C-alpha positions in Angstrom: 110.6 104.1 96.5 112.4 103.3 99.5 110.5 105.5 102.7 113.4 105.5 104.7 116.2 107.6 105.2 119.5 106.8 103.9 120.8 105.6 107.0 118.4 102.6 107.3 116.8 103.9 110.3 118.5 101.8 112.4 119.3 103.4 115.8 117.8 106.7 114.8 116.6 107.1 118.3 120.7 107.1 119.0 121.6 110.6 119.8 125.1 109.9 119.1 124.0 108.8 115.5 122.2 111.4 114.4 122.5 112.6 110.7 123.8 115.3 110.5 125.5 115.5 113.8 124.1 118.0 116.0 125.8 121.3 116.2 123.9 123.9 118.3 124.0 121.7 122.0 120.5 123.9 123.2 119.2 121.6 119.9 120.9 118.7 120.9 119.8 119.0 124.6 116.2 119.5 123.3 116.1 116.2 121.0 117.7 114.1 124.1 115.1 115.5 126.3 112.1 113.8 124.4 110.8 110.5 125.5 111.0 107.5 123.1 109.3 106.6 120.9 108.6 110.0 120.0 112.1 111.2 119.7 112.8 108.7 116.9 110.2 109.8 114.6 111.7 113.5 115.5 114.8 113.1 114.7 113.4 111.1 111.4 111.9 114.2 110.7 115.0 116.1 111.1 117.2 114.0 109.2 114.5 114.5 106.3 114.7 118.0 106.4 118.3 118.3 105.9 118.3 115.6 103.3 115.7 117.3 101.4 117.4 120.5 101.7 120.4 119.3 100.5 119.3 117.6 97.3 117.1 121.2 96.9 118.4 123.8 94.6 118.8 127.4 96.0 117.7 126.5 99.3 121.2 126.0 100.8 122.3 125.3 103.9 119.7 125.1 106.6 120.0 126.8 110.3 119.0 124.6 113.2 118.2 126.5 116.7 115.3 126.9 118.9 112.2 128.9 118.5 109.2 128.9 121.3 111.3 126.2 123.0 111.0 123.3 120.0 113.7 122.5 117.5 113.2 125.2 114.3 114.9 124.6 110.5 115.5 128.1 108.8 117.4 128.7 105.4 119.5 131.1 107.1 121.6 131.8 103.7 119.4 132.3 101.1 115.9 132.7 103.3 113.7 130.8 100.4 111.8 129.3 102.9 109.5 129.4 105.9 110.6 128.2 109.1 109.7 124.2 109.9 109.5 123.4 113.8 109.0 119.9 115.4 107.8 119.1 118.9 105.5 117.1 120.9 102.1 118.5 121.0 99.9 118.5 123.9 97.7 115.5 123.3 100.6 112.7 122.6 103.2 112.1 119.9 104.9 114.0 117.7 104.4 117.1 115.2 105.9 119.2 112.5 104.6 122.2 112.3 104.1 125.3 109.9 103.7 128.4 109.8 100.2 129.1 110.3 99.8 132.6 107.9 101.2 130.8 105.0 99.9 128.6 102.4 101.8 125.5 103.0 100.0 123.5 104.8 96.8 124.0 103.3 98.1 123.2 100.0 99.5 119.8 101.4 96.2 119.0 102.7 94.7 119.9 99.2 97.1 117.0 98.1 96.7 114.6 101.0 93.3 115.6 102.7 93.1 112.6 104.4 96.8 111.1 105.0 97.6 112.6 108.1 96.5 113.9 111.2 96.4 117.9 111.1 95.9 120.4 113.9 94.3 123.3 111.3 96.4 124.9 109.2 100.0 124.9 111.6 101.0 121.2 112.0 100.8 117.4 111.4 100.6 115.1 114.5 101.9 111.7 113.9 102.1 108.4 117.3 104.1 105.6 114.9 107.4 106.5 113.9 107.6 103.5 111.8 104.4 104.7 109.6 105.6 107.9 108.5 105.0 108.3 105.0 108.7 109.9 104.3 107.7 110.6 99.9 104.8 112.6 101.1 106.7 114.6 104.0 109.4 115.7 101.9 106.8 117.2 99.9 106.0 119.4 102.5 109.6 120.4 103.7 110.6 121.2 100.5 107.7 123.5 100.6 108.5 125.2 103.3 112.2 125.3 101.8 111.3 127.1 98.6 108.2 129.0 99.9 109.6 132.6 99.3 111.1 131.4 96.0 107.8 130.3 94.2 104.8 132.8 93.3 102.1 132.4 95.6 98.2 132.1 93.4 
């Protein structure tokens, strides 16, 4: 299975080729402020969030805003999910964040305990955008986007 986004990953760090295009100028400015190669990795994750939402029933449109100064993704129409954030951790690289009071990341860690660099129950850190295991990350994003639709054990 192809582990790159549908645009082939070409020029993904180029802000003019972001998919989907930015609707929120504050979020676009935040991405533009990120250094390379971290921006490329974050744009890949952003694209994966929107792609996953588009193919996931009952999620609806995903809103993009800033929360705590980081790009954040919410299921505003359906309230089906929990917020996903993207950002730069203090120790370098880039990261995807989930709400730490959910079981989203702990459940994911149970499936892939040694595949990622976890920060507790709140984030996964990355250093290489070329090595992102997109199909595994799609599972994490799907779970976050549908968190309130599924009964919790």
